[in-house]
Residue, then its C-alpha position, 0 to 999 in steps of 0.5 A: m691702150d696705146q703706147h702712151g697709156r689710156h687717158n680719160e677725160v676729166p669728169r665733172d663732179g659726181e660723173d662716173e668718178a672713180v679711183a681704181p682700187g689699188g691705184i696711185v692718187v696724186g694731188v696737183d694745184g699747178s705749182e712747182h711743188g705739185q709738178c714734182a709730186l706729179v712726175w714722181a707719181a707718174r714714175e711710180a705708177e709706171r714702175r708698179q704698172l698701176p693707174l694714176h688718178i690725178v686730182t685737184a680740189y677747190s672750195v667756193p669762198i663765202f663772204a659775210a655781207s655787211g650793212l643793214d641786210g645781214g647774210y652771206a654771199t657766195v662767189d660764182d664758182s665757174v671761173i674757179r672751176e675753169g681754172a681747176d679744169a685747166i690744171v688737171k688737163q695740163a697735168m694729164d698732158k704732162v704725163s702723156a708719155y708714161a705707159i700708164d692708165v691715167d684719169a683725173s677729177v676736180e673735186n669741190g671740197d677741203a683738200a685734205g679731206v678729199l685726199l683722205d677719202l681717196s686714200a681708202e681705195a688707193a695704193l699710194l697717196v702723193f703730194g708736194s710739200r707746199g703749193r698755191g694754198g688752194f690745194v696742196g699748199r695747205l697740206l704741210g701748213s695747218v693740216s700737215s699732219a692729217l694726211p700721213a697720220h690718218a691716210k688709209c694707205p702710205t703717203v709720199t711727200v715730194p719736196l721742191y728741193c728734188a726737182d732736178r733729180l726728177g728732171e724738173s726746174t724751179e725758180d725758187k730763189h731759196i732752193k737755188a741758193e741752197h743747191a749752190k751752197a750744197g754743191p754737186r751731189t750724187v743720189e744713190n739708188v737706195v731706199a732708207v728706212g728709220v727704225d726704233g724697234s717698234e712694231q710700227a717700224r717693222v711694218a715700215v721696214l717691210e714696205a720699204a723692202e718691197q719699194a726697194q725691190r720695185m726700184g731695183a735699189k739697196l735697202r738701208v735700215i737706219c737707227a738714230v740714237p739721240q743724246y741723253s737729255g733731261s733726267l738722263a743727263w746725269v748718266p755716265a755717257p761714255l760707258d752707258r752709251d757704248a753699252l747701249f749701241a752694242d745692245i741696239k747693234v745686236q737687235l739690229d742684226a736680228g732684225l736684219a736676219w728676219l728681214q732677209s728671210h722674207f727678201p732673200g734677193l735684196t741687198i740690205e744693210t744696217e746703219l746705227r747713227d749717233g745723232a738727232p732723228v730729224d738731223v739724221l733723216v734730213e741728211t739721209s734724204r739728200a743722197v737717197e731715192l726715198v726715206v720711209l717711216g712708220t706713223r708712230g713708234r717708240g719714241g727714239f726715232a719714228g716714235m715722234l713722227l706726226g708730232s714734233t719730229s714730223d714737222g722737221v722731217l717733212h718740212h726739211a727733207k731734201g728728197p721724197v718721204m714715205v710715211v707708212p700707216d700702221r697695219e696688220d702684216p702676217r710677216l711680223a709673226d716670226r720676228p721673235n724667232f730671229g733674236p732680241m727685240l727692242g723693249v721685249a723680254 
């Protein structure tokens, strides 16, 4: 491998196409959103010293014929294929300066389905928040829940809003206006993770701690407590809410002791926030390197992910968001030894 890494040719469909187990997969479509995802993925591949696999996908349109002769007609895919080849070649050229192994492929099929299949062998799946529509553009559209909810590995969504922190530029007038309104901002070298006391959240915390170590960052464990609503609206808020916060703080401290035992060299802090989970997460994403969440949980925080909360977080986050799938982890076994756990007697 030379100083810039090894760069393979783009394979044709079905020709010696493989993703190295444990590598990072990034979806590209030539859009600004895809470019941001590509840069973030390349940096992460270099940080982890893992191979990077660049992929784009397309489907050949099928049109219903009209007139006396019924039937269907397909479009010659050669032009579409050439465009897809050009996109991945441009992507490979863009990451040529990184000291990583890189390969790429063009897939014929549904974008979400292609990435889900690849997630079975990948360490991480990365994509942009929106795109042209043929590939990544649909990921946070009609199939936005499919990838984080069903991927076999953690996923990272990279919004165009954070293009500047990745050294990229954007012509999106809405994002430019939002940057102008927000003014200068400092991004802390912090990985933030949302918790709600569930087992799924603890899995996300472990992944977040590992990511913080890779980035040489501080880990911030956040629990957001929304206001009472509906049937609980009658509860005497000041008294009960103070007691609730005190109880959660005890459990956060216990969780901190457990986590610190597995990551003794990592700087970890906890933060108990009063507010709606989506608002807390989105605001946090403005000023940290990465926000990490579990795929589901108790309902107080990450529990609504991939339901109503996922739309708010993934569509409005101002920085990269990692969603960690539920999985077994032997480090969870000793958590009860460190003190109270939410919802556990």
